[in-house]
All heavy atoms as TSV, in Angstrom:
chain	resi	resn	atom	element	x	y	z
A	1	MET	N	N	49.010	66.217	90.045
A	1	MET	CA	C	49.065	67.318	89.096
A	1	MET	C	C	47.641	67.545	88.582
A	1	MET	O	O	46.972	66.622	88.146
A	1	MET	CB	C	50.020	66.988	87.951
A	1	MET	CG	C	50.125	68.109	86.948
A	1	MET	SD	S	51.283	67.756	85.618
A	1	MET	CE	C	52.823	68.158	86.397
A	2	SER	N	N	47.236	68.762	88.591
A	2	SER	CA	C	45.875	69.079	88.158
A	2	SER	C	C	45.808	69.252	86.649
A	2	SER	O	O	46.830	69.377	85.960
A	2	SER	CB	C	45.394	70.352	88.846
A	2	SER	OG	O	46.155	71.441	88.391
A	3	LEU	N	N	44.616	69.283	86.140
A	3	LEU	CA	C	44.408	69.431	84.707
A	3	LEU	C	C	44.858	70.807	84.223
A	3	LEU	O	O	45.433	70.932	83.138
A	3	LEU	CB	C	42.929	69.200	84.371
A	3	LEU	CG	C	42.572	69.209	82.896
A	3	LEU	CD1	C	43.327	68.122	82.161
A	3	LEU	CD2	C	41.079	69.062	82.704
A	4	SER	N	N	44.662	71.838	85.042
A	4	SER	CA	C	45.079	73.183	84.623
A	4	SER	C	C	46.610	73.271	84.526
A	4	SER	O	O	47.151	73.936	83.641
A	4	SER	CB	C	44.533	74.240	85.580
A	4	SER	OG	O	45.067	74.046	86.878
A	5	GLY	N	N	47.318	72.599	85.407
A	5	GLY	CA	C	48.778	72.579	85.340
A	5	GLY	C	C	49.272	71.841	84.105
A	5	GLY	O	O	50.231	72.264	83.448
A	6	LEU	N	N	48.594	70.765	83.764
A	6	LEU	CA	C	48.953	70.009	82.573
A	6	LEU	C	C	48.702	70.822	81.309
A	6	LEU	O	O	49.523	70.830	80.390
A	6	LEU	CB	C	48.165	68.701	82.535
A	6	LEU	CG	C	48.492	67.734	81.410
A	6	LEU	CD1	C	49.940	67.289	81.517
A	6	LEU	CD2	C	47.554	66.544	81.461
A	7	LEU	N	N	47.577	71.522	81.273
A	7	LEU	CA	C	47.271	72.359	80.107
A	7	LEU	C	C	48.259	73.523	79.985
A	7	LEU	O	O	48.625	73.906	78.873
A	7	LEU	CB	C	45.841	72.872	80.184
A	7	LEU	CG	C	44.750	71.822	79.976
A	7	LEU	CD1	C	43.374	72.438	80.182
A	7	LEU	CD2	C	44.864	71.178	78.630
A	8	LEU	N	N	48.689	74.074	81.112
A	8	LEU	CA	C	49.684	75.154	81.085
A	8	LEU	C	C	51.003	74.639	80.504
A	8	LEU	O	O	51.604	75.284	79.649
A	8	LEU	CB	C	49.913	75.702	82.489
A	8	LEU	CG	C	51.012	76.753	82.620
A	8	LEU	CD1	C	50.595	78.043	81.917
A	8	LEU	CD2	C	51.366	77.003	84.058
A	9	GLN	N	N	51.435	73.471	80.961
A	9	GLN	CA	C	52.677	72.897	80.440
A	9	GLN	C	C	52.563	72.556	78.961
A	9	GLN	O	O	53.508	72.759	78.196
A	9	GLN	CB	C	53.054	71.654	81.236
A	9	GLN	CG	C	53.520	71.963	82.634
A	9	GLN	CD	C	53.845	70.706	83.414
A	9	GLN	OE1	O	53.593	69.590	82.948
A	9	GLN	NE2	N	54.395	70.881	84.605
A	10	LEU	N	N	51.423	72.038	78.559
A	10	LEU	CA	C	51.204	71.715	77.157
A	10	LEU	C	C	51.214	72.978	76.296
A	10	LEU	O	O	51.815	73.010	75.216
A	10	LEU	CB	C	49.889	70.960	76.987
A	10	LEU	CG	C	49.599	70.367	75.624
A	10	LEU	CD1	C	50.670	69.362	75.251
A	10	LEU	CD2	C	48.229	69.727	75.610
A	11	GLY	N	N	50.598	74.041	76.778
A	11	GLY	CA	C	50.601	75.315	76.058
A	11	GLY	C	C	51.994	75.898	75.928
A	11	GLY	O	O	52.388	76.374	74.854
A	12	LEU	N	N	52.757	75.859	77.012
A	12	LEU	CA	C	54.134	76.364	76.970
A	12	LEU	C	C	54.991	75.528	76.017
A	12	LEU	O	O	55.865	76.064	75.329
A	12	LEU	CB	C	54.749	76.362	78.366
A	12	LEU	CG	C	54.237	77.442	79.315
A	12	LEU	CD1	C	54.837	77.246	80.704
A	12	LEU	CD2	C	54.561	78.824	78.782
A	13	THR	N	N	54.735	74.231	75.965
A	13	THR	CA	C	55.469	73.365	75.036
A	13	THR	C	C	55.216	73.785	73.599
A	13	THR	O	O	56.153	73.882	72.794
A	13	THR	CB	C	55.054	71.895	75.244
A	13	THR	OG1	O	55.346	71.525	76.594
A	13	THR	CG2	C	55.788	70.983	74.280
A	14	PHE	N	N	53.958	74.051	73.270
A	14	PHE	CA	C	53.632	74.488	71.912
A	14	PHE	C	C	54.252	75.844	71.593
A	14	PHE	O	O	54.704	76.082	70.469
A	14	PHE	CB	C	52.124	74.533	71.688
A	14	PHE	CG	C	51.507	73.175	71.535
A	14	PHE	CD1	C	50.381	72.836	72.270
A	14	PHE	CD2	C	52.041	72.239	70.674
A	14	PHE	CE1	C	49.803	71.592	72.130
A	14	PHE	CE2	C	51.473	70.992	70.527
A	14	PHE	CZ	C	50.341	70.667	71.268
A	15	VAL	N	N	54.326	76.729	72.563
A	15	VAL	CA	C	54.954	78.041	72.345
A	15	VAL	C	C	56.446	77.867	72.053
A	15	VAL	O	O	56.977	78.459	71.111
A	15	VAL	CB	C	54.729	78.964	73.563
A	15	VAL	CG1	C	55.603	80.206	73.483
A	15	VAL	CG2	C	53.266	79.346	73.667
A	16	PHE	N	N	57.134	77.042	72.835
A	16	PHE	CA	C	58.563	76.826	72.619
A	16	PHE	C	C	58.835	76.120	71.295
A	16	PHE	O	O	59.804	76.435	70.603
A	16	PHE	CB	C	59.184	76.038	73.777
A	16	PHE	CG	C	59.334	76.841	75.035
A	16	PHE	CD1	C	58.890	76.345	76.241
A	16	PHE	CD2	C	59.914	78.103	75.017
A	16	PHE	CE1	C	59.024	77.081	77.405
A	16	PHE	CE2	C	60.063	78.845	76.166
A	16	PHE	CZ	C	59.603	78.336	77.374
A	17	ILE	N	N	57.974	75.171	70.933
A	17	ILE	CA	C	58.125	74.506	69.634
A	17	ILE	C	C	57.914	75.511	68.512
A	17	ILE	O	O	58.630	75.494	67.498
A	17	ILE	CB	C	57.154	73.315	69.517
A	17	ILE	CG1	C	57.619	72.195	70.430
A	17	ILE	CG2	C	57.047	72.827	68.077
A	17	ILE	CD1	C	56.650	71.030	70.520
A	18	GLY	N	N	56.960	76.423	68.685
A	18	GLY	CA	C	56.731	77.472	67.678
A	18	GLY	C	C	57.943	78.377	67.520
A	18	GLY	O	O	58.340	78.703	66.398
A	19	PHE	N	N	58.552	78.789	68.649
A	19	PHE	CA	C	59.754	79.623	68.576
A	19	PHE	C	C	60.898	78.886	67.882
A	19	PHE	O	O	61.624	79.473	67.071
A	19	PHE	CB	C	60.211	80.062	69.969
A	19	PHE	CG	C	59.439	81.210	70.531
A	19	PHE	CD1	C	59.032	81.195	71.863
A	19	PHE	CD2	C	59.110	82.312	69.764
A	19	PHE	CE1	C	58.337	82.250	72.398
A	19	PHE	CE2	C	58.408	83.376	70.285
A	19	PHE	CZ	C	58.013	83.341	71.611
A	20	ALA	N	N	61.054	77.607	68.191
A	20	ALA	CA	C	62.116	76.824	67.558
A	20	ALA	C	C	61.875	76.700	66.055
A	20	ALA	O	O	62.814	76.840	65.253
A	20	ALA	CB	C	62.208	75.440	68.198
A	21	ALA	N	N	60.625	76.460	65.660
A	21	ALA	CA	C	60.312	76.331	64.233
A	21	ALA	C	C	60.554	77.652	63.501
A	21	ALA	O	O	61.122	77.661	62.406
A	21	ALA	CB	C	58.863	75.885	64.047
A	22	VAL	N	N	60.152	78.769	64.110
A	22	VAL	CA	C	60.381	80.079	63.486
A	22	VAL	C	C	61.881	80.348	63.367
A	22	VAL	O	O	62.351	80.832	62.335
A	22	VAL	CB	C	59.676	81.195	64.293
A	22	VAL	CG1	C	60.132	82.571	63.856
A	22	VAL	CG2	C	58.169	81.067	64.149
A	23	GLY	N	N	62.642	80.002	64.386
A	23	GLY	CA	C	64.092	80.205	64.337
A	23	GLY	C	C	64.760	79.375	63.260
A	23	GLY	O	O	65.640	79.858	62.539
A	24	ILE	N	N	64.352	78.131	63.130
A	24	ILE	CA	C	64.940	77.267	62.100
A	24	ILE	C	C	64.564	77.760	60.707
A	24	ILE	O	O	65.413	77.815	59.808
A	24	ILE	CB	C	64.498	75.806	62.315
A	24	ILE	CG1	C	65.187	75.255	63.554
A	24	ILE	CG2	C	64.807	74.951	61.100
A	24	ILE	CD1	C	64.687	73.902	63.997
A	25	LEU	N	N	63.305	78.134	60.522
A	25	LEU	CA	C	62.885	78.641	59.210
A	25	LEU	C	C	63.600	79.939	58.863
A	25	LEU	O	O	63.987	80.164	57.716
A	25	LEU	CB	C	61.371	78.827	59.170
A	25	LEU	CG	C	60.557	77.533	59.189
A	25	LEU	CD1	C	59.074	77.841	59.287
A	25	LEU	CD2	C	60.859	76.680	57.979
A	26	TRP	N	N	63.803	80.813	59.852
A	26	TRP	CA	C	64.534	82.061	59.604
A	26	TRP	C	C	65.970	81.760	59.180
A	26	TRP	O	O	66.499	82.374	58.251
A	26	TRP	CB	C	64.531	82.933	60.855
A	26	TRP	CG	C	65.455	84.092	60.718
A	26	TRP	CD1	C	65.214	85.278	60.099
A	26	TRP	CD2	C	66.815	84.155	61.194
A	26	TRP	NE1	N	66.326	86.075	60.165
A	26	TRP	CE2	C	67.319	85.418	60.820
A	26	TRP	CE3	C	67.622	83.275	61.890
A	26	TRP	CZ2	C	68.608	85.800	61.137
A	26	TRP	CZ3	C	68.902	83.672	62.197
A	26	TRP	CH2	C	69.378	84.920	61.823
A	27	ALA	N	N	66.601	80.804	59.868
A	27	ALA	CA	C	67.992	80.470	59.535
A	27	ALA	C	C	68.094	79.901	58.120
A	27	ALA	O	O	69.030	80.213	57.389
A	27	ALA	CB	C	68.545	79.466	60.547
A	28	ILE	N	N	67.135	79.094	57.728
A	28	ILE	CA	C	67.162	78.515	56.380
A	28	ILE	C	C	66.940	79.597	55.334
A	28	ILE	O	O	67.658	79.674	54.333
A	28	ILE	CB	C	66.111	77.396	56.260
A	28	ILE	CG1	C	66.532	76.202	57.108
A	28	ILE	CG2	C	65.925	76.981	54.809
A	28	ILE	CD1	C	65.466	75.135	57.256
A	29	LYS	N	N	65.958	80.472	55.558
A	29	LYS	CA	C	65.643	81.509	54.567
A	29	LYS	C	C	66.726	82.579	54.475
A	29	LYS	O	O	66.906	83.193	53.432
A	29	LYS	CB	C	64.300	82.162	54.896
A	29	LYS	CG	C	63.135	81.265	54.597
A	29	LYS	CD	C	61.818	81.957	54.834
A	29	LYS	CE	C	60.681	81.024	54.508
A	29	LYS	NZ	N	59.392	81.670	54.665
A	30	SER	N	N	67.455	82.819	55.573
A	30	SER	CA	C	68.491	83.847	55.536
A	30	SER	C	C	69.823	83.325	55.008
A	30	SER	O	O	70.790	84.077	54.921
A	30	SER	CB	C	68.683	84.458	56.921
A	30	SER	OG	O	69.239	83.515	57.809
A	31	GLY	N	N	69.896	82.036	54.669
A	31	GLY	CA	C	71.100	81.505	54.043
A	31	GLY	C	C	72.157	81.015	55.008
A	31	GLY	O	O	73.321	80.879	54.637
A	32	GLN	N	N	71.793	80.727	56.239
A	32	GLN	CA	C	72.769	80.260	57.215
A	32	GLN	C	C	73.357	78.903	56.851
A	32	GLN	O	O	74.461	78.584	57.259
A	32	GLN	CB	C	72.118	80.177	58.602
A	32	GLN	CG	C	71.642	81.501	59.136
A	32	GLN	CD	C	72.778	82.419	59.491
A	32	GLN	OE1	O	73.794	81.981	60.033
A	32	GLN	NE2	N	72.632	83.678	59.202
A	33	TYR	N	N	72.624	78.110	56.091
A	33	TYR	CA	C	73.074	76.764	55.756
A	33	TYR	C	C	73.509	76.647	54.303
A	33	TYR	O	O	73.668	75.536	53.799
A	33	TYR	CB	C	71.956	75.753	56.027
A	33	TYR	CG	C	71.564	75.693	57.479
A	33	TYR	CD1	C	70.334	76.174	57.900
A	33	TYR	CD2	C	72.420	75.174	58.423
A	33	TYR	CE1	C	69.970	76.129	59.231
A	33	TYR	CE2	C	72.072	75.130	59.753
A	33	TYR	CZ	C	70.843	75.598	60.148
A	33	TYR	OH	O	70.493	75.555	61.458
A	34	ASP	N	N	73.718	77.754	53.610
A	34	ASP	CA	C	74.072	77.698	52.196
A	34	ASP	C	C	75.473	77.155	51.959
A	34	ASP	O	O	75.689	76.357	51.064
A	34	ASP	CB	C	73.956	79.084	51.554
A	34	ASP	CG	C	72.520	79.473	51.321
A	34	ASP	OD1	O	71.637	78.598	51.450
A	34	ASP	OD2	O	72.275	80.652	51.015
A	35	ASP	N	N	76.442	77.592	52.738
A	35	ASP	CA	C	77.832	77.190	52.527
A	35	ASP	C	C	78.357	76.526	53.796
A	35	ASP	O	O	78.831	77.193	54.705
A	35	ASP	CB	C	78.675	78.409	52.173
A	35	ASP	CG	C	80.114	78.048	51.861
A	35	ASP	OD1	O	80.391	76.866	51.618
A	35	ASP	OD2	O	80.949	78.960	51.847
A	36	LEU	N	N	78.274	75.217	53.845
A	36	LEU	CA	C	78.730	74.505	55.032
A	36	LEU	C	C	80.215	74.182	54.978
A	36	LEU	O	O	80.841	73.944	56.005
A	36	LEU	CB	C	77.926	73.210	55.205
A	36	LEU	CG	C	76.428	73.412	55.440
A	36	LEU	CD1	C	75.740	72.057	55.534
A	36	LEU	CD2	C	76.184	74.207	56.693
A	37	GLU	N	N	80.810	74.170	53.802
A	37	GLU	CA	C	82.217	73.805	53.652
A	37	GLU	C	C	83.147	75.008	53.689
A	37	GLU	O	O	84.306	74.895	54.074
A	37	GLU	CB	C	82.429	73.052	52.338
A	37	GLU	CG	C	81.711	71.725	52.274
A	37	GLU	CD	C	82.259	70.725	53.268
A	37	GLU	OE1	O	83.484	70.712	53.473
A	37	GLU	OE2	O	81.456	69.973	53.838
A	38	GLY	N	N	82.665	76.174	53.281
A	38	GLY	CA	C	83.515	77.359	53.171
A	38	GLY	C	C	84.212	77.758	54.459
A	38	GLY	O	O	85.441	77.892	54.492
A	39	PRO	N	N	83.486	77.953	55.559
A	39	PRO	CA	C	84.158	78.345	56.798
A	39	PRO	C	C	85.164	77.298	57.293
A	39	PRO	O	O	86.204	77.646	57.827
A	39	PRO	CB	C	83.007	78.509	57.790
A	39	PRO	CG	C	81.827	78.811	56.959
A	39	PRO	CD	C	82.023	78.034	55.691
A	40	ALA	N	N	84.848	76.025	57.080
A	40	ALA	CA	C	85.776	74.975	57.511
A	40	ALA	C	C	87.059	75.015	56.696
A	40	ALA	O	O	88.144	74.734	57.216
A	40	ALA	CB	C	85.107	73.612	57.381
A	41	GLN	N	N	86.972	75.369	55.427
A	41	GLN	CA	C	88.164	75.462	54.585
A	41	GLN	C	C	88.920	76.767	54.834
A	41	GLN	O	O	90.147	76.789	54.809
A	41	GLN	CB	C	87.778	75.362	53.109
A	41	GLN	CG	C	87.150	74.050	52.730
A	41	GLN	CD	C	88.112	72.889	52.893
A	41	GLN	OE1	O	89.305	73.025	52.666
A	41	GLN	NE2	N	87.581	71.752	53.303
A	42	ARG	N	N	88.187	77.862	55.056
A	42	ARG	CA	C	88.835	79.163	55.250
A	42	ARG	C	C	89.673	79.219	56.506
A	42	ARG	O	O	90.674	79.914	56.560
A	42	ARG	CB	C	87.770	80.273	55.306
A	42	ARG	CG	C	87.572	80.964	54.001
A	42	ARG	CD	C	86.785	82.243	54.151
A	42	ARG	NE	N	85.549	82.099	54.896
A	42	ARG	CZ	C	84.387	81.713	54.375
A	42	ARG	NH1	N	84.313	81.409	53.106
A	42	ARG	NH2	N	83.314	81.624	55.127
A	43	ILE	N	N	89.272	78.464	57.536
A	43	ILE	CA	C	90.046	78.506	58.775
A	43	ILE	C	C	91.428	77.882	58.586
A	43	ILE	O	O	92.361	78.191	59.310
A	43	ILE	CB	C	89.266	77.830	59.920
A	43	ILE	CG1	C	89.829	78.244	61.260
A	43	ILE	CG2	C	89.279	76.333	59.771
A	43	ILE	CD1	C	88.975	77.873	62.425
A	44	LEU	N	N	91.566	77.029	57.576
A	44	LEU	CA	C	92.848	76.380	57.318
A	44	LEU	C	C	93.749	77.187	56.400
A	44	LEU	O	O	94.931	76.892	56.265
A	44	LEU	CB	C	92.609	74.993	56.696
A	44	LEU	CG	C	91.817	74.019	57.569
A	44	LEU	CD1	C	91.515	72.764	56.783
A	44	LEU	CD2	C	92.562	73.719	58.841
A	45	MET	N	N	93.203	78.223	55.761
A	45	MET	CA	C	93.991	79.018	54.810
A	45	MET	C	C	94.913	79.976	55.543
A	45	MET	O	O	94.602	80.462	56.622
A	45	MET	CB	C	93.061	79.834	53.913
A	45	MET	CG	C	92.286	79.031	52.943
A	45	MET	SD	S	91.304	80.135	51.929
A	45	MET	CE	C	90.352	78.965	51.028
A	46	ASP	N	N	96.028	80.249	54.919
A	46	ASP	CA	C	96.972	81.216	55.452
A	46	ASP	C	C	96.516	82.605	55.050
A	46	ASP	O	O	96.358	82.903	53.864
A	46	ASP	CB	C	98.367	80.931	54.898
A	46	ASP	CG	C	99.423	81.797	55.514
A	46	ASP	OD1	O	99.131	82.452	56.538
A	46	ASP	OD2	O	100.542	81.817	54.992
A	47	ASP	N	N	96.277	83.477	56.014
A	47	ASP	CA	C	95.780	84.812	55.715
A	47	ASP	C	C	96.797	85.676	54.987
A	47	ASP	O	O	96.441	86.670	54.374
A	47	ASP	CB	C	95.353	85.528	56.997
A	47	ASP	CG	C	94.091	84.925	57.581
A	47	ASP	OD1	O	93.351	84.271	56.823
A	47	ASP	OD2	O	93.854	85.111	58.782
A	48	ASP	N	N	98.063	85.329	55.068
A	48	ASP	CA	C	99.095	86.123	54.414
A	48	ASP	C	C	99.386	85.660	52.993
A	48	ASP	O	O	100.269	86.203	52.341
A	48	ASP	CB	C	100.398	86.063	55.224
A	48	ASP	CG	C	100.234	86.686	56.590
A	48	ASP	OD1	O	99.347	87.553	56.738
A	48	ASP	OD2	O	100.968	86.307	57.504
A	49	ASP	N	N	98.671	84.671	52.528
A	49	ASP	CA	C	98.898	84.123	51.192
A	49	ASP	C	C	98.536	85.169	50.139
A	49	ASP	O	O	97.399	85.622	50.072
A	49	ASP	CB	C	98.057	82.868	51.001
A	49	ASP	CG	C	98.354	82.157	49.696
A	49	ASP	OD1	O	99.294	82.586	48.988
A	49	ASP	OD2	O	97.665	81.182	49.394
A	50	PRO	N	N	99.475	85.599	49.285
A	50	PRO	CA	C	99.169	86.633	48.298
A	50	PRO	C	C	98.237	86.148	47.190
A	50	PRO	O	O	97.758	86.948	46.401
A	50	PRO	CB	C	100.536	87.015	47.726
A	50	PRO	CG	C	101.414	85.876	48.037
A	50	PRO	CD	C	100.872	85.225	49.277
A	51	MET	N	N	97.963	84.849	47.112
A	51	MET	CA	C	97.057	84.338	46.091
A	51	MET	C	C	95.597	84.611	46.434
A	51	MET	O	O	94.739	84.559	45.571
A	51	MET	CB	C	97.262	82.832	45.897
A	51	MET	CG	C	98.640	82.486	45.367
A	51	MET	SD	S	98.969	83.251	43.761
A	51	MET	CE	C	97.856	82.338	42.748
A	52	ILE	N	N	95.291	84.890	47.699
A	52	ILE	CA	C	93.929	85.249	48.085
A	52	ILE	C	C	93.675	86.656	47.545
A	52	ILE	O	O	94.486	87.563	47.765
A	52	ILE	CB	C	93.764	85.196	49.614
A	52	ILE	CG1	C	94.004	83.766	50.107
A	52	ILE	CG2	C	92.376	85.673	50.017
A	52	ILE	CD1	C	94.026	83.633	51.610
A	53	PRO	N	N	92.576	86.880	46.821
A	53	PRO	CA	C	92.368	88.170	46.141
A	53	PRO	C	C	92.489	89.383	47.057
A	53	PRO	O	O	93.140	90.358	46.711
A	53	PRO	CB	C	90.960	88.042	45.574
A	53	PRO	CG	C	90.756	86.595	45.399
A	53	PRO	CD	C	91.513	85.935	46.511
A	54	PHE	N	N	91.901	89.349	48.242
A	54	PHE	CA	C	91.986	90.501	49.140
A	54	PHE	C	C	93.424	90.741	49.589
A	54	PHE	O	O	93.891	91.873	49.640
A	54	PHE	CB	C	91.073	90.297	50.347
A	54	PHE	CG	C	91.114	91.432	51.317
A	54	PHE	CD1	C	90.509	92.636	51.000
A	54	PHE	CD2	C	91.766	91.305	52.526
A	54	PHE	CE1	C	90.547	93.690	51.886
A	54	PHE	CE2	C	91.811	92.357	53.412
A	54	PHE	CZ	C	91.196	93.558	53.094
A	55	ASN	N	N	94.126	89.661	49.894
A	55	ASN	CA	C	95.520	89.790	50.327
A	55	ASN	C	C	96.425	90.178	49.171
A	55	ASN	O	O	97.472	90.792	49.380
A	55	ASN	CB	C	96.001	88.498	50.969
A	55	ASN	CG	C	95.364	88.262	52.303
A	55	ASN	OD1	O	94.931	89.194	52.972
A	55	ASN	ND2	N	95.265	87.009	52.699
A	56	HIS	N	N	96.047	89.811	47.953
A	56	HIS	CA	C	96.849	90.185	46.784
A	56	HIS	C	C	96.903	91.710	46.644
A	56	HIS	O	O	97.959	92.272	46.369
A	56	HIS	CB	C	96.285	89.550	45.516
A	56	HIS	CG	C	97.045	89.917	44.279
A	56	HIS	ND1	N	98.320	89.451	44.044
A	56	HIS	CD2	C	96.733	90.716	43.236
A	56	HIS	CE1	C	98.753	89.948	42.898
A	56	HIS	NE2	N	97.802	90.718	42.388
A	57	LEU	N	N	95.772	92.367	46.872
A	57	LEU	CA	C	95.751	93.827	46.791
A	57	LEU	C	C	96.641	94.453	47.863
A	57	LEU	O	O	97.363	95.415	47.603
A	57	LEU	CB	C	94.322	94.345	46.921
A	57	LEU	CG	C	93.365	93.924	45.802
A	57	LEU	CD1	C	91.955	94.385	46.128
A	57	LEU	CD2	C	93.825	94.477	44.478
A	58	LYS	N	N	96.597	93.883	49.075
A	58	LYS	CA	C	97.463	94.395	50.135
A	58	LYS	C	C	98.925	94.129	49.800
A	58	LYS	O	O	99.787	94.974	50.055
A	58	LYS	CB	C	97.111	93.749	51.476
A	58	LYS	CG	C	95.787	94.185	52.034
A	58	LYS	CD	C	95.571	93.751	53.466
A	58	LYS	CE	C	95.695	92.286	53.654
A	58	LYS	NZ	N	95.322	91.827	54.999
A	59	HIS	N	N	99.199	92.967	49.236
A	59	HIS	CA	C	100.572	92.608	48.883
A	59	HIS	C	C	101.117	93.566	47.816
A	59	HIS	O	O	102.257	94.040	47.915
A	59	HIS	CB	C	100.610	91.163	48.387
A	59	HIS	CG	C	101.967	90.672	48.016
A	59	HIS	ND1	N	102.929	90.404	48.958
A	59	HIS	CD2	C	102.532	90.418	46.810
A	59	HIS	CE1	C	104.024	89.999	48.348
A	59	HIS	NE2	N	103.810	89.990	47.045
A	60	VAL	N	N	100.309	93.868	46.814
A	60	VAL	CA	C	100.732	94.794	45.756
A	60	VAL	C	C	100.951	96.188	46.341
A	60	VAL	O	O	101.925	96.867	46.012
A	60	VAL	CB	C	99.686	94.815	44.610
A	60	VAL	CG1	C	99.962	95.947	43.646
A	60	VAL	CG2	C	99.678	93.478	43.899
A	61	ALA	N	N	100.071	96.625	47.218
A	61	ALA	CA	C	100.215	97.944	47.833
A	61	ALA	C	C	101.492	98.011	48.666
A	61	ALA	O	O	102.205	99.022	48.642
A	61	ALA	CB	C	99.002	98.262	48.694
A	62	ASN	N	N	101.793	96.945	49.396
A	62	ASN	CA	C	103.024	96.922	50.198
A	62	ASN	C	C	104.258	96.914	49.308
A	62	ASN	O	O	105.264	97.548	49.628
A	62	ASN	CB	C	103.026	95.708	51.123
A	62	ASN	CG	C	102.072	95.871	52.278
A	62	ASN	OD1	O	101.703	96.985	52.638
A	62	ASN	ND2	N	101.651	94.752	52.850
A	63	GLN	N	N	104.214	96.207	48.186
A	63	GLN	CA	C	105.346	96.197	47.267
A	63	GLN	C	C	105.575	97.582	46.666
A	63	GLN	O	O	106.722	97.997	46.501
A	63	GLN	CB	C	105.095	95.166	46.150
A	63	GLN	CG	C	105.186	93.741	46.607
A	63	GLN	CD	C	106.585	93.386	47.102
A	63	GLN	OE1	O	107.580	93.900	46.631
A	63	GLN	NE2	N	106.619	92.501	48.084
A	64	ASN	N	N	104.510	98.300	46.354
A	64	ASN	CA	C	104.641	99.654	45.819
A	64	ASN	C	C	105.241	100.589	46.847
A	64	ASN	O	O	106.033	101.478	46.503
A	64	ASN	CB	C	103.280	100.176	45.347
A	64	ASN	CG	C	102.792	99.460	44.109
A	64	ASN	OD1	O	103.589	98.859	43.366
A	64	ASN	ND2	N	101.506	99.493	43.861
A	65	LYS	N	N	104.901	100.429	48.119
A	65	LYS	CA	C	105.475	101.267	49.180
A	65	LYS	C	C	106.958	100.987	49.339
A	65	LYS	O	O	107.751	101.898	49.550
A	65	LYS	CB	C	104.763	101.013	50.500
A	65	LYS	CG	C	103.395	101.613	50.580
A	65	LYS	CD	C	102.772	101.338	51.918
A	65	LYS	CE	C	101.354	101.837	51.983
A	65	LYS	NZ	N	100.711	101.511	53.257
A	66	ILE	N	N	107.337	99.725	49.231
A	66	ILE	CA	C	108.739	99.341	49.397
A	66	ILE	C	C	109.577	99.874	48.232
A	66	ILE	O	O	110.700	100.356	48.427
A	66	ILE	CB	C	108.875	97.807	49.508
A	66	ILE	CG1	C	108.237	97.324	50.809
A	66	ILE	CG2	C	110.320	97.372	49.427
A	66	ILE	CD1	C	108.145	95.814	50.929
A	67	GLU	N	N	109.044	99.834	47.017
A	67	GLU	CA	C	109.791	100.276	45.851
A	67	GLU	C	C	109.981	101.787	45.815
A	67	GLU	O	O	110.909	102.275	45.201
A	67	GLU	CB	C	109.064	99.815	44.583
A	67	GLU	CG	C	109.122	98.302	44.388
A	67	GLU	CD	C	108.287	97.845	43.218
A	67	GLU	OE1	O	107.640	98.687	42.558
A	67	GLU	OE2	O	108.253	96.630	42.968
A	68	LYS	N	N	109.115	102.535	46.443
A	68	LYS	CA	C	109.208	103.997	46.399
A	68	LYS	C	C	110.207	104.525	47.348
A	68	LYS	O	O	110.996	104.362	47.961
A	68	LYS	CB	C	107.866	104.645	46.713
A	68	LYS	CG	C	106.873	104.433	45.608
A	68	LYS	CD	C	105.594	105.131	45.931
A	68	LYS	CE	C	104.593	104.908	44.803
A	68	LYS	NZ	N	103.355	105.559	45.043
């Protein structure tokens, strides 16, 4: 392996490390790691539960349609 090939590989390594560092910093600054427990808990919730605020509005709207 020649010195120019080694320098090319070393340069490409630094470029890929730079892209990885920029990606990780972007994810941290954009809030990707803010709530690690929420999605894990939400997947276990029943979407039809009327106690969930969004579903409560749908539940009330459906009850009003039924009563009319």
